[in-house]
N, C-alpha and C positions, 0 to 999 in steps of 0.2 A: 745249440747252434742253429737248428732249424727255425726256432722262433726269432733269432737274430736276423737270419736271412729274410724271413717273411716280413719283419718290420722294415728292413732296408728296401725291400722291393715294392712295398705298398704304394709309396708316392710315385715312383716312375711308372708303375703299371697304371695308376690313376691318370697320370699325364697322357699316356698312350691312348687310354680309353676316351678321354676328353677330346683329344685331337682327332681320332678316327671318327668319333660320333659327330664332331663339328663339321668335318669336311664332307661326310656322307649327307648330313642334313642340308648343307649349302649346295651340294651337287644335286640333290633331289629337288631343291627349290630353284635351280638354275641361277644361283647367285655366287657360285664358287669362283673367286678371282685367283689369278696366278699367284699373287702375293700371299693370300690366305693358304693356298695349297702348299707352297714352298715353306712358309713359316711353320705349318703343321708338320711337314716332313722333317724339317730341321729339329723341331722339339722331340719328335719320335726317335730320330737318329741319336740325339743326345741321351735320351732315356735308355735306349737299347745299349749304348756304350757304357752308361753307368751300371746297368744290370750285369753286363759282362765283367766289368771291373770289380763289382761287388763280390762276385764268385771268387775271383782271384784273391781279393782282400781277405775273405774269410778263410780261404785255404792257408793263408800265411798269417792269420790273426795273431798267433802266438810266436811268430817268427821274429827273432830279435835282429835279424840281418836285413830288415827293410832299409833300402837306400834312400836317404833324403835327396832332394833335387831343388834347384833354384826355380822359383815360380814368381810370376807377377800377380800381385794380389787382386788387381782389377780383372785380369783374365780368369782367375780362379772363381771370383764371385759371379762372373758372367756364366761360367759353366754351371754353377749351382742354380742360377736363375733361369737358365735355358730349360732345365728340367722342371722347376717349380712354377714358372710363370703361368702356364695354362691353368693350373689348379688355383693359383692366387687370383688370376684375372676372373675366373668363373665365380669366385667367392667375393668379388668386388673389393679386393685388398690392394692397397697402394703401397709400393715399396719406395722408401725415401733413403737414398744412399749418400753418405758423406765419407768418401774413401780416398785417402792419400794414394798417390801412385808410387809404388816402390817394389823392389824385388827382395826376396829373402829365401832362406833355405829351410825347407820343412818336408814332411811326407804328404804329398798333395792329396792322395785319395783319402787318407785318414781325415784331413781337414775338411774335405768336401763332405764326408759322411757326417761329421760333427755339425757343420753349418746347416746341412739339410735337416738333421734331427731337430735342431733348435727352431729353424724357421717353420718347419712343418708343425711343431707344437704350438707356435704362435698362431699359425693359420687356424688350427683346430679350436683354439681358445677364442679367436676373433669371430668365428662362425656363430658363436653363441650370442653375439651382440644383435640388437634389433636391426632389421633390414635397413632402416633409414639412418642408422648411425654410421659415421665414417669409420673405416677400418684401415689402420696403418701398421706397417712394420718398418722400423728404422734400423739401418746398418751403418754403424760408424766404425771406421778402422783407421788407426794412426800408428805411428812409430815413434818411440822415444829412445833414449840412449841405451835402455836395458831391454825393452820388450816391444813386441807387436801387441797392440791393445785393440781387441775386437769387442764391440758392444752391440748387442741385438736386443731391441725392445719393441713393445707393442702397446696398444691402448685397450687391451682386453680386460682391464680392471684389476689385473694382478692375481697373485696366488694367495689363498687363504693363509693367514699367519700360522695356524696350527699345523699346516702340512708343508710349508715352504722348505723347511729343513730336511724333508724326506724325498725331494724330487729326484735326487740322484741315487736312491736306493733301487736295487734290482726288483723288477716286477711291481714297483709302486706306480699306480696310475690313477688319475681322477676320471678317466674315460670309461665308457662301457667296454667290456671285454672284446666286443666285436670291432671296436675302433683302435685298440692298442693294447700291447702287452706290458707296457711300462719299462721296456728294455732300452729304449732309444737314448734317454738322458744318462742312464747308467753306462751304456756303451760309450757315450760321448765323453764321460768323465774318465773312463778307463783309457780311452785313446789319448785324451789330453795329458793325463798324468803319466802314463807309461811310455807312450810312443812319441808324443810331441814335447815331453818334458816341460809342460806348462801348468797353469792352474785355471780352473773354471769355477765360477760362483754365480749365484742368482740372488736378486733382491727385488722388492717392489719399488717402483720408480714413478714419481710424479713429475710431469714436465709440461711445458707450454709449447703449443704448436698452432700457428695461425690464430694467435691471440685467444686460444682456448686451452683450458687445463685438462690434461688427461692423466690416467694412471694405468700402469701395466707392469708386467714382469720384465726385468732386464737381466740378460745373461752377459757376463763379463769373462772374456777369455784372455789370459796373458800368455804369450808364447815367446820363447827366446828369439832374438833377432836372427840368429843363424844356428839351426840345429846341426850339430857336428856331423859331417859326412863320414860314412863308414870307410 
């Protein structure tokens, strides 16, 4: 449980560190503008709120009585990016969104944790690209008659074929131990399967963007249109 909490806290704590260091540096150089200050404060507030919610989520991790609520998908994605954007921007990663606007019933904090885990993993993989190479994360979300379809993919060259089937195993990680415990994607699968009653899969994906071919890992999440309210 402590490892799970440490994993979930790593990214928001990184965001707080980046924001505070950034405004301190700009203040010392006398170039801190009001917009930069309030943007940083808002990112910090979002991260602190997420940290607080994470504690409550872990307290009720095995609680079968979590109550689903109606959410707007664009508002939820914005909450996720409010926490992750400082880290993504500092790594020169561009997020390209193609998201339909709709409401559906789900467990909001669980879905936020899942999306943060996947996007953070994509960010970590993209950092390994050469500095001059473009770094992209794509978020496509749509709704059909049966499911909410969430696709998140990057251009980080994909996952090796001999390990791609293992990425949802507990404690399996391709990172150095100081960077990750391998628990994030395992937790994401548990949350999708057990709490959100959906499915999650990963594949290597080749695509064209700006007339150039890229390859990366694509995570596909299928969720029911409306999770039954308790």
